[in-house]
C-alpha positions in Angstrom: 6.3 -2.5 -6.9 4.0 -2.6 -4.0 1.3 0.1 -3.8 -0.7 0.5 -0.6 -3.7 2.8 -0.3 -6.5 3.5 2.0 -10.0 4.1 0.5 -10.6 6.6 3.2 -7.2 8.4 2.6 -7.4 12.1 1.8 -3.7 12.8 1.2 -3.4 10.7 -2.0 -6.5 10.1 -4.1 -7.2 6.6 -5.4 -6.8 7.8 -8.9 -3.1 8.7 -8.2 -2.5 5.3 -6.7 -4.2 3.7 -9.7 -1.9 5.6 -12.1 1.2 4.6 -10.2 0.0 0.9 -10.2 -0.9 1.0 -13.9 2.5 2.5 -14.9 4.5 0.0 -12.9 6.1 -3.1 -14.4 5.8 -6.5 -12.9 6.2 -7.7 -10.2 3.6 -5.4 -8.8 0.8 -5.7 -6.3 -1.9 -3.4 -4.7 -3.0 -3.6 -1.1 -6.1 -1.7 0.1 -5.7 -0.5 3.7 -9.3 0.0 4.7 -9.6 2.4 7.6 -6.0 3.4 7.7 -4.8 7.0 7.5 -1.9 8.1 5.3 0.6 8.2 8.1 -0.5 4.9 9.6 -0.9 6.4 13.0 -2.8 3.4 14.4 -0.2 0.9 15.6 -2.3 -2.0 14.2 -2.2 -0.5 10.7 1.5 0.1 10.8 2.3 -3.4 12.0 0.0 -4.9 9.3 1.8 -2.8 6.6 5.2 -3.7 7.9 4.4 -7.4 7.9 2.8 -7.2 4.4 5.8 -5.4 2.9 8.2 -7.9 4.5 6.2 -10.8 3.2 5.8 -9.4 -0.3 9.4 -8.4 -0.6 10.7 -11.7 0.7 9.7 -13.4 -2.5 11.8 -11.1 -4.6 14.9 -10.7 -2.4 
Protein backbone atom coordinates (compact mmCIF):
# COMPACT_ATOMS: atom_id res chain seq x y z
CA UNK A 1 0.00 0.00 0.00
CA UNK A 2 1.22 3.44 -0.86
CA UNK A 3 -0.03 6.25 1.37
CA UNK A 4 0.44 9.84 0.20
CA UNK A 5 -0.31 12.83 2.43
CA UNK A 6 0.38 16.54 2.50
CA UNK A 7 1.38 18.06 5.85
CA UNK A 8 -0.65 21.12 4.84
CA UNK A 9 -3.71 19.05 3.92
CA UNK A 10 -6.95 19.92 5.69
CA UNK A 11 -9.18 17.21 4.19
CA UNK A 12 -7.46 14.25 5.84
CA UNK A 13 -5.54 14.74 9.07
CA UNK A 14 -2.07 13.21 9.39
CA UNK A 15 -3.37 11.01 12.22
CA UNK A 16 -5.77 9.32 9.77
CA UNK A 17 -2.99 8.72 7.25
CA UNK A 18 -0.81 7.33 10.05
CA UNK A 19 -3.56 4.91 11.14
CA UNK A 20 -3.99 3.66 7.58
CA UNK A 21 -0.24 3.21 7.20
CA UNK A 22 0.10 1.44 10.56
CA UNK A 23 -2.73 -0.97 9.77
CA UNK A 24 -1.41 -1.86 6.32
CA UNK A 25 0.68 -4.93 5.65
CA UNK A 26 3.88 -4.87 3.69
CA UNK A 27 4.73 -3.85 1.07
CA UNK A 28 3.86 -0.35 2.21
CA UNK A 29 5.34 3.10 1.83
CA UNK A 30 4.48 6.66 2.88
CA UNK A 31 5.18 9.72 0.75
CA UNK A 32 4.84 13.21 2.18
CA UNK A 33 3.54 15.72 -0.37
CA UNK A 34 4.77 18.98 1.09
CA UNK A 35 2.74 21.91 -0.22
CA UNK A 36 0.19 19.86 -2.18
CA UNK A 37 -3.55 20.09 -1.66
CA UNK A 38 -5.83 17.06 -1.34
CA UNK A 39 -7.06 17.25 -4.94
CA UNK A 40 -3.56 17.80 -6.37
CA UNK A 41 -4.78 20.88 -8.23
CA UNK A 42 -1.25 22.00 -9.08
CA UNK A 43 -0.10 20.21 -12.22
CA UNK A 44 3.44 19.77 -10.80
CA UNK A 45 2.03 17.94 -7.79
CA UNK A 46 -0.23 15.67 -9.84
CA UNK A 47 2.60 14.78 -12.23
CA UNK A 48 4.94 14.03 -9.31
CA UNK A 49 2.32 11.80 -7.67
CA UNK A 50 1.58 9.97 -10.92
CA UNK A 51 5.27 9.27 -11.47
CA UNK A 52 5.78 8.23 -7.84
CA UNK A 53 2.84 5.80 -7.96
CA UNK A 54 3.99 4.31 -11.26
CA UNK A 55 7.55 3.85 -10.03
CA UNK A 56 6.44 2.35 -6.71
CA UNK A 57 3.92 -0.01 -8.31
CA UNK A 58 6.34 -1.16 -11.02
CA UNK A 59 8.30 -3.11 -8.44
CA UNK A 60 5.25 -5.14 -7.44
CA UNK A 61 3.53 -5.66 -10.80
